[in-house]
C-alpha positions in Angstrom: 0.1 -0.1 0.0 1.5 3.4 -1.0 1.3 6.6 0.8 -1.5 7.9 -1.4 -3.7 4.9 -0.8 -3.1 5.1 3.0 -4.1 8.8 2.9 -7.2 8.2 0.9 -8.1 5.3 3.0 -7.7 7.4 6.1 -9.9 10.1 4.7 -12.5 7.6 3.6 -12.4 6.2 7.2 -13.0 9.7 8.5 -15.9 10.5 6.4 -17.5 7.1 7.2 -17.2 8.0 10.9 -18.5 11.6 10.4 -21.7 10.4 8.6 -23.4 8.8 11.7 -22.9 12.0 13.6 -25.0 13.8 11.1 -27.7 11.0 11.3 -27.7 11.1 15.1 -28.6 14.7 15.0 -32.0 14.0 13.8 -32.4 11.2 16.5 -31.2 13.5 19.1 -34.0 16.0 18.2 -36.6 13.2 18.3 -35.2 11.9 21.7 -35.3 15.5 23.1 -38.9 15.9 21.8 -39.8 12.6 23.6 -38.1 13.6 26.8 -39.8 17.0 26.9 -43.1 15.3 26.1 -42.6 12.9 28.9 -41.9 15.9 31.3 -45.0 17.6 29.9 -47.2 14.7 30.7 -46.2 15.2 34.4 -46.9 18.9 34.3 -50.2 18.3 32.5 -51.1 15.6 35.1 -51.8 13.1 32.2 -51.1 9.5 33.5 -52.1 7.9 30.1 -49.7 10.1 28.2 -47.0 9.5 30.9 -47.3 5.7 30.4 -47.1 6.0 26.6 -43.4 7.1 27.0 -42.5 3.9 29.0 -41.3 0.7 27.4 -43.1 -2.4 28.5 -39.7 -3.5 30.0 -38.9 -0.2 31.8 -36.9 -0.3 34.9 -36.9 2.6 37.2 -34.1 2.5 39.7 -34.5 4.1 43.2 -31.8 6.4 44.6 -31.6 4.4 47.9 -29.9 1.0 48.2 -33.0 -0.3 50.2 -35.4 0.8 47.5 -36.0 -2.1 44.9 -36.1 -1.2 41.2 -39.5 -0.9 39.7 -39.7 -3.4 36.9 -42.2 -3.2 34.0 -44.4 -0.4 32.8 -47.3 -1.4 35.1 -45.0 -1.2 38.2 -43.7 2.2 37.2 -47.2 3.6 36.4 -48.5 2.3 39.7 -45.7 3.7 41.7 -45.7 7.0 39.9 -49.5 7.5 40.2 -49.1 9.6 43.4 -46.8 12.0 41.4 -49.5 12.4 38.7 -52.4 13.3 41.2 -53.3 16.6 42.5 -53.6 20.0 40.8 -49.7 20.7 40.6 -46.8 18.6 39.7 -44.4 18.0 42.7 -41.3 18.3 40.4 -40.3 18.9 36.8 -37.4 18.1 34.6 -35.7 19.1 31.4 -32.7 17.5 29.7 -29.4 19.3 29.4 -27.6 16.1 28.0 -28.9 14.1 25.1 -26.7 11.5 23.4 -27.7 8.8 20.8 -25.6 5.8 19.7 -24.5 6.0 16.1 -26.8 3.1 15.4 -29.6 5.5 16.3 -31.4 3.0 18.4 -30.4 3.8 22.0 -30.2 7.2 23.7 -29.3 8.7 27.1 -30.9 11.9 28.5 -30.0 13.6 31.7 -30.8 16.9 33.3 -31.9 18.8 36.4 -35.1 18.0 38.5 -36.6 20.9 40.0 -39.2 21.5 42.8 -42.3 23.7 42.1 -40.3 26.8 43.1 -37.7 26.0 40.4 -34.9 25.1 42.7 -32.9 22.1 41.6 -33.4 19.1 43.9 -31.9 16.4 41.8 -30.8 15.0 38.5 -32.3 12.3 36.3 -30.7 10.1 33.8 -32.8 8.0 31.4 -32.0 5.5 28.8 -34.3 5.5 25.8 -34.7 2.8 23.0 -36.3 3.3 19.7 -38.8 0.6 19.7 -40.3 -1.5 16.8 -43.3 1.0 16.4 -40.9 3.8 15.7 -41.4 5.5 19.1 -38.7 6.4 21.7 -39.5 4.9 25.0 -37.7 5.0 28.4 -36.1 1.6 29.3 -34.1 2.8 32.2 -34.5 5.7 34.6 -32.8 6.9 37.7 -33.0 10.0 39.7 -30.3 11.1 42.3 -30.6 14.0 44.8 -28.3 17.1 44.5 -25.2 16.7 46.4 -24.9 19.2 49.3 -21.2 19.2 49.1 -18.9 21.7 50.7 
């Protein structure tokens, strides 16, 4: 292999790697829209819409060691029912991190969780999967409290 072939091969390799990044931009926009729709379902007190963003296999992980994970859409919906009742949402969230695998099938979102006064009380991290019906749904979710460090 001569130097020119190596150079052109390297350029080809770079362009092949750059292409998925362009493709993931569209997926990132769709995941952001799904995450914000999920958050809006809480604000709108819409339990059915909230459930529509969950995979049947959803796992919500508690932020305490003695708190078992909620496994399956029904378990999550049942446990979160209390957060979806009443006139006002007890908290809100919005992603500030959105990443999608180059395959365009799995994504991570993360961002602040805020109380009704707008003060940050925690941070969420969710893993989304593009499901067979073309919809992005949460497969893993975990919230954590804000560190009251130093």
